[in-house]
Structures are given as C-alpha cells and as structure tokens.
PyMOL Python script that loads the backbone (N, CA, C, O; Angstrom):
from pymol import cmd

cmd.read_pdbstr("""\
ATOM      1  N   MET A   1      -4.350-134.313 -27.568  1.00  0.00           N
ATOM      2  CA  MET A   1      -3.473-134.632 -26.493  1.00  0.00           C
ATOM      3  C   MET A   1      -4.098-136.305 -26.448  1.00  0.00           C
ATOM      4  O   MET A   1      -3.383-137.252 -26.777  1.00  0.00           O
ATOM      5  N   LEU A   2      -5.338-136.451 -26.051  1.00  0.00           N
ATOM      6  CA  LEU A   2      -5.813-137.766 -25.847  1.00  0.00           C
ATOM      7  C   LEU A   2      -5.517-138.791 -27.075  1.00  0.00           C
ATOM      8  O   LEU A   2      -5.196-139.967 -26.901  1.00  0.00           O
ATOM      9  N   VAL A   3      -5.668-138.186 -28.300  1.00  0.00           N
ATOM     10  CA  VAL A   3      -5.439-139.071 -29.485  1.00  0.00           C
ATOM     11  C   VAL A   3      -3.905-139.350 -29.537  1.00  0.00           C
ATOM     12  O   VAL A   3      -3.491-140.496 -29.713  1.00  0.00           O
ATOM     13  N   ALA A   4      -3.132-138.363 -29.391  1.00  0.00           N
ATOM     14  CA  ALA A   4      -1.541-138.630 -29.358  1.00  0.00           C
ATOM     15  C   ALA A   4      -1.166-139.848 -28.405  1.00  0.00           C
ATOM     16  O   ALA A   4      -0.462-140.794 -28.755  1.00  0.00           O
ATOM     17  N   PHE A   5      -1.752-139.684 -27.122  1.00  0.00           N
ATOM     18  CA  PHE A   5      -1.276-140.465 -25.927  1.00  0.00           C
ATOM     19  C   PHE A   5      -1.725-141.885 -26.663  1.00  0.00           C
ATOM     20  O   PHE A   5      -0.892-142.784 -26.772  1.00  0.00           O
ATOM     21  N   VAL A   6      -3.118-142.052 -27.177  1.00  0.00           N
ATOM     22  CA  VAL A   6      -3.487-143.509 -27.349  1.00  0.00           C
ATOM     23  C   VAL A   6      -2.931-143.715 -28.708  1.00  0.00           C
ATOM     24  O   VAL A   6      -2.431-144.839 -28.750  1.00  0.00           O
ATOM     25  N   ASP A   7      -2.841-143.230 -29.577  1.00  0.00           N
ATOM     26  CA  ASP A   7      -1.900-143.609 -30.753  1.00  0.00           C
ATOM     27  C   ASP A   7      -0.436-143.965 -30.543  1.00  0.00           C
ATOM     28  O   ASP A   7       0.156-144.747 -31.286  1.00  0.00           O
ATOM     29  N   GLY A   8       0.135-143.347 -29.479  1.00  0.00           N
ATOM     30  CA  GLY A   8       1.276-143.796 -29.021  1.00  0.00           C
ATOM     31  C   GLY A   8       1.446-145.218 -28.323  1.00  0.00           C
ATOM     32  O   GLY A   8       2.506-145.844 -28.295  1.00  0.00           O
ATOM     33  N   LEU A   9       0.243-145.631 -27.765  1.00  0.00           N
ATOM     34  CA  LEU A   9       0.117-146.762 -26.880  1.00  0.00           C
ATOM     35  C   LEU A   9      -0.068-147.847 -28.214  1.00  0.00           C
ATOM     36  O   LEU A   9       0.641-148.853 -28.251  1.00  0.00           O
ATOM     37  N   VAL A  10      -0.938-147.608 -29.160  1.00  0.00           N
ATOM     38  CA  VAL A  10      -1.288-148.507 -30.153  1.00  0.00           C
ATOM     39  C   VAL A  10      -0.114-148.788 -30.764  1.00  0.00           C
ATOM     40  O   VAL A  10       0.145-149.985 -30.891  1.00  0.00           O
ATOM     41  N   ILE A  11       0.903-147.752 -31.302  1.00  0.00           N
ATOM     42  CA  ILE A  11       1.991-148.021 -31.973  1.00  0.00           C
ATOM     43  C   ILE A  11       3.078-148.872 -31.018  1.00  0.00           C
ATOM     44  O   ILE A  11       3.795-149.726 -31.539  1.00  0.00           O
ATOM     45  N   GLN A  12       3.132-148.643 -29.904  1.00  0.00           N
ATOM     46  CA  GLN A  12       4.227-149.371 -28.928  1.00  0.00           C
ATOM     47  C   GLN A  12       3.618-150.839 -28.905  1.00  0.00           C
ATOM     48  O   GLN A  12       4.409-151.778 -28.823  1.00  0.00           O
ATOM     49  N   TYR A  13       2.289-151.079 -28.971  1.00  0.00           N
ATOM     50  CA  TYR A  13       1.984-152.489 -28.969  1.00  0.00           C
ATOM     51  C   TYR A  13       2.305-153.087 -30.024  1.00  0.00           C
ATOM     52  O   TYR A  13       2.887-154.166 -29.917  1.00  0.00           O
ATOM     53  N   TYR A  14       2.037-152.596 -31.200  1.00  0.00           N
ATOM     54  CA  TYR A  14       2.133-153.229 -32.642  1.00  0.00           C
ATOM     55  C   TYR A  14       3.601-153.514 -32.732  1.00  0.00           C
ATOM     56  O   TYR A  14       3.923-154.611 -33.188  1.00  0.00           O
ATOM     57  N   ILE A  15       4.664-152.557 -32.306  1.00  0.00           N
ATOM     58  CA  ILE A  15       6.136-152.581 -32.473  1.00  0.00           C
ATOM     59  C   ILE A  15       6.509-153.712 -31.373  1.00  0.00           C
ATOM     60  O   ILE A  15       7.542-154.330 -31.631  1.00  0.00           O
ATOM     61  N   GLY A  16       5.853-154.064 -30.229  1.00  0.00           N
ATOM     62  CA  GLY A  16       6.095-155.147 -29.522  1.00  0.00           C
ATOM     63  C   GLY A  16       6.492-154.596 -27.978  1.00  0.00           C
ATOM     64  O   GLY A  16       6.722-155.353 -27.035  1.00  0.00           O
ATOM     65  N   VAL A  17       6.518-153.430 -27.924  1.00  0.00           N
ATOM     66  CA  VAL A  17       6.985-152.790 -26.578  1.00  0.00           C
ATOM     67  C   VAL A  17       5.957-153.235 -25.394  1.00  0.00           C
ATOM     68  O   VAL A  17       6.368-153.650 -24.310  1.00  0.00           O
ATOM     69  N   TYR A  18       4.642-153.112 -25.701  1.00  0.00           N
ATOM     70  CA  TYR A  18       3.736-153.750 -24.519  1.00  0.00           C
ATOM     71  C   TYR A  18       3.230-154.852 -25.065  1.00  0.00           C
ATOM     72  O   TYR A  18       3.332-154.889 -26.292  1.00  0.00           O
ATOM     73  N   GLU A  19       2.603-155.966 -24.440  1.00  0.00           N
ATOM     74  CA  GLU A  19       1.605-156.973 -24.470  1.00  0.00           C
ATOM     75  C   GLU A  19       0.297-156.453 -23.836  1.00  0.00           C
ATOM     76  O   GLU A  19       0.121-155.563 -23.004  1.00  0.00           O
ATOM     77  N   VAL A  20      -0.610-157.310 -24.503  1.00  0.00           N
ATOM     78  CA  VAL A  20      -2.142-157.041 -24.090  1.00  0.00           C
ATOM     79  C   VAL A  20      -2.226-156.962 -22.325  1.00  0.00           C
ATOM     80  O   VAL A  20      -2.834-156.129 -21.653  1.00  0.00           O
ATOM     81  N   ALA A  21      -1.608-157.831 -21.971  1.00  0.00           N
ATOM     82  CA  ALA A  21      -1.507-158.204 -20.544  1.00  0.00           C
ATOM     83  C   ALA A  21      -0.982-157.238 -19.776  1.00  0.00           C
ATOM     84  O   ALA A  21      -1.463-157.060 -18.657  1.00  0.00           O
ATOM     85  N   GLN A  22       0.111-156.434 -20.242  1.00  0.00           N
ATOM     86  CA  GLN A  22       0.730-155.365 -19.671  1.00  0.00           C
ATOM     87  C   GLN A  22      -0.062-154.061 -19.853  1.00  0.00           C
ATOM     88  O   GLN A  22       0.004-153.195 -18.981  1.00  0.00           O
ATOM     89  N   LEU A  23      -0.833-153.888 -20.991  1.00  0.00           N
ATOM     90  CA  LEU A  23      -1.776-152.734 -21.054  1.00  0.00           C
ATOM     91  C   LEU A  23      -2.865-152.762 -19.953  1.00  0.00           C
ATOM     92  O   LEU A  23      -3.159-151.807 -19.235  1.00  0.00           O
ATOM     93  N   ARG A  24      -3.447-154.056 -19.923  1.00  0.00           N
ATOM     94  CA  ARG A  24      -4.620-154.178 -19.076  1.00  0.00           C
ATOM     95  C   ARG A  24      -4.091-153.765 -17.508  1.00  0.00           C
ATOM     96  O   ARG A  24      -4.766-153.139 -16.691  1.00  0.00           O
ATOM     97  N   GLU A  25      -2.756-154.260 -17.309  1.00  0.00           N
ATOM     98  CA  GLU A  25      -2.560-153.873 -15.916  1.00  0.00           C
ATOM     99  C   GLU A  25      -1.970-152.620 -15.694  1.00  0.00           C
ATOM    100  O   GLU A  25      -1.697-152.267 -14.547  1.00  0.00           O
ATOM    101  N   MET A  26      -1.738-151.889 -16.695  1.00  0.00           N
ATOM    102  CA  MET A  26      -1.410-150.473 -16.610  1.00  0.00           C
ATOM    103  C   MET A  26      -2.585-149.396 -16.814  1.00  0.00           C
ATOM    104  O   MET A  26      -2.455-148.192 -16.594  1.00  0.00           O
ATOM    105  N   THR A  27      -3.708-150.003 -17.253  1.00  0.00           N
ATOM    106  CA  THR A  27      -4.823-149.210 -17.494  1.00  0.00           C
ATOM    107  C   THR A  27      -5.325-148.418 -16.282  1.00  0.00           C
ATOM    108  O   THR A  27      -5.484-147.237 -16.589  1.00  0.00           O
ATOM    109  N   PRO A  28      -5.559-148.625 -15.289  1.00  0.00           N
ATOM    110  CA  PRO A  28      -5.682-147.861 -13.925  1.00  0.00           C
ATOM    111  C   PRO A  28      -4.772-146.558 -13.839  1.00  0.00           C
ATOM    112  O   PRO A  28      -5.235-145.422 -13.746  1.00  0.00           O
ATOM    113  N   TYR A  29      -3.390-146.875 -13.882  1.00  0.00           N
ATOM    114  CA  TYR A  29      -2.784-145.882 -14.146  1.00  0.00           C
ATOM    115  C   TYR A  29      -2.708-144.948 -15.226  1.00  0.00           C
ATOM    116  O   TYR A  29      -2.599-143.731 -15.079  1.00  0.00           O
ATOM    117  N   LEU A  30      -2.757-145.447 -16.123  1.00  0.00           N
ATOM    118  CA  LEU A  30      -3.032-144.511 -17.476  1.00  0.00           C
ATOM    119  C   LEU A  30      -4.117-143.602 -17.582  1.00  0.00           C
ATOM    120  O   LEU A  30      -4.116-142.457 -18.034  1.00  0.00           O
ATOM    121  N   LYS A  31      -5.186-144.381 -17.027  1.00  0.00           N
ATOM    122  CA  LYS A  31      -6.349-143.364 -16.666  1.00  0.00           C
ATOM    123  C   LYS A  31      -6.179-142.409 -15.827  1.00  0.00           C
ATOM    124  O   LYS A  31      -6.437-141.302 -16.300  1.00  0.00           O
ATOM    125  N   ARG A  32      -5.790-142.426 -14.602  1.00  0.00           N
ATOM    126  CA  ARG A  32      -5.543-141.347 -14.008  1.00  0.00           C
ATOM    127  C   ARG A  32      -4.550-140.399 -14.604  1.00  0.00           C
ATOM    128  O   ARG A  32      -4.865-139.218 -14.461  1.00  0.00           O
ATOM    129  N   VAL A  33      -3.465-140.618 -15.217  1.00  0.00           N
ATOM    130  CA  VAL A  33      -2.545-139.931 -15.991  1.00  0.00           C
ATOM    131  C   VAL A  33      -3.368-138.933 -16.958  1.00  0.00           C
ATOM    132  O   VAL A  33      -3.296-137.704 -16.999  1.00  0.00           O
ATOM    133  N   LEU A  34      -4.106-139.737 -17.665  1.00  0.00           N
ATOM    134  CA  LEU A  34      -4.876-139.130 -18.762  1.00  0.00           C
ATOM    135  C   LEU A  34      -5.972-137.977 -18.085  1.00  0.00           C
ATOM    136  O   LEU A  34      -6.098-136.827 -18.505  1.00  0.00           O
ATOM    137  N   LEU A  35      -6.512-138.408 -17.263  1.00  0.00           N
ATOM    138  CA  LEU A  35      -7.652-137.700 -16.601  1.00  0.00           C
ATOM    139  C   LEU A  35      -7.113-136.446 -15.805  1.00  0.00           C
ATOM    140  O   LEU A  35      -7.805-135.432 -15.716  1.00  0.00           O
ATOM    141  N   GLN A  36      -5.868-136.539 -15.232  1.00  0.00           N
ATOM    142  CA  GLN A  36      -5.161-135.459 -14.559  1.00  0.00           C
ATOM    143  C   GLN A  36      -4.658-134.618 -15.495  1.00  0.00           C
ATOM    144  O   GLN A  36      -4.676-133.435 -15.159  1.00  0.00           O
ATOM    145  N   ALA A  37      -4.089-134.929 -16.865  1.00  0.00           N
ATOM    146  CA  ALA A  37      -3.595-134.068 -17.872  1.00  0.00           C
ATOM    147  C   ALA A  37      -4.889-133.352 -18.580  1.00  0.00           C
ATOM    148  O   ALA A  37      -4.645-132.333 -19.227  1.00  0.00           O
ATOM    149  N   LEU A  38      -6.199-133.791 -18.509  1.00  0.00           N
ATOM    150  CA  LEU A  38      -7.134-133.122 -19.077  1.00  0.00           C
ATOM    151  C   LEU A  38      -7.839-132.301 -18.312  1.00  0.00           C
ATOM    152  O   LEU A  38      -8.843-131.747 -18.757  1.00  0.00           O
ATOM    153  N   ARG A  39      -7.360-132.095 -16.922  1.00  0.00           N
ATOM    154  CA  ARG A  39      -8.136-131.216 -16.217  1.00  0.00           C
ATOM    155  C   ARG A  39      -7.836-129.786 -16.464  1.00  0.00           C
ATOM    156  O   ARG A  39      -6.749-129.432 -16.920  1.00  0.00           O
ATOM    157  N   THR A  40      -8.815-128.941 -16.161  1.00  0.00           N
ATOM    158  CA  THR A  40      -8.481-127.584 -16.221  1.00  0.00           C
ATOM    159  C   THR A  40      -8.087-127.247 -15.045  1.00  0.00           C
ATOM    160  O   THR A  40      -8.116-127.872 -13.985  1.00  0.00           O
ATOM    161  N   GLU A  41      -7.454-125.481 -15.484  1.00  0.00           N
ATOM    162  CA  GLU A  41      -6.699-125.199 -14.380  1.00  0.00           C
ATOM    163  C   GLU A  41      -7.581-124.915 -13.127  1.00  0.00           C
ATOM    164  O   GLU A  41      -7.100-124.915 -11.994  1.00  0.00           O
ATOM    165  N   ASP A  42      -9.176-124.620 -13.443  1.00  0.00           N
ATOM    166  CA  ASP A  42     -10.039-124.260 -12.518  1.00  0.00           C
ATOM    167  C   ASP A  42     -10.251-125.311 -11.485  1.00  0.00           C
ATOM    168  O   ASP A  42     -10.347-125.173 -10.266  1.00  0.00           O
ATOM    169  N   GLU A  43     -10.315-126.608 -12.359  1.00  0.00           N
ATOM    170  CA  GLU A  43     -10.615-127.781 -11.532  1.00  0.00           C
ATOM    171  C   GLU A  43      -9.540-128.471 -10.719  1.00  0.00           C
ATOM    172  O   GLU A  43      -9.802-129.266  -9.817  1.00  0.00           O
ATOM    173  N   ALA A  44      -7.940-128.018 -11.200  1.00  0.00           N
ATOM    174  CA  ALA A  44      -7.142-128.265 -10.262  1.00  0.00           C
ATOM    175  C   ALA A  44      -7.160-127.636  -8.905  1.00  0.00           C
ATOM    176  O   ALA A  44      -6.944-128.154  -7.810  1.00  0.00           O
ATOM    177  N   LYS A  45      -7.494-126.296  -9.249  1.00  0.00           N
ATOM    178  CA  LYS A  45      -7.327-125.371  -8.079  1.00  0.00           C
ATOM    179  C   LYS A  45      -8.352-125.793  -6.880  1.00  0.00           C
ATOM    180  O   LYS A  45      -8.038-125.644  -5.699  1.00  0.00           O
ATOM    181  N   GLY A  46      -9.562-126.315  -7.277  1.00  0.00           N
ATOM    182  CA  GLY A  46     -10.527-126.182  -6.296  1.00  0.00           C
ATOM    183  C   GLY A  46     -11.219-127.794  -6.366  1.00  0.00           C
ATOM    184  O   GLY A  46     -12.148-128.100  -5.618  1.00  0.00           O
TER     185      GLY A  46
END
""", "prot")
cmd.dss("prot")
cmd.show_as("cartoon", "prot")
cmd.util.cbc("prot")
cmd.orient("prot")
C-alpha cells in the first residue's frame, strides 16, 4: 500500500499534477493519512 501511494505521488509529480512546493505543503497531511492507513486494528481500538 505504501509503495502504491508513493508511486502515485511520483507519477502525479512527473505528469504535472503537483509541484514540489505543493508536495512539501501537503507532507504533514500525507504523513497522517499514511500512518492512519497502516495502523493495525488493535492499535485503532486502544
């Protein structure tokens, strides 16, 4: 999942959807999204 997410961002960068400044600005949000997605069910409960 992590590889697919990062790969998608790289592809979007190369085709011009995002610029470096936009990605830097989005980094804290993307970090939270990835960490939340990678949490296990037990971690989410407690």
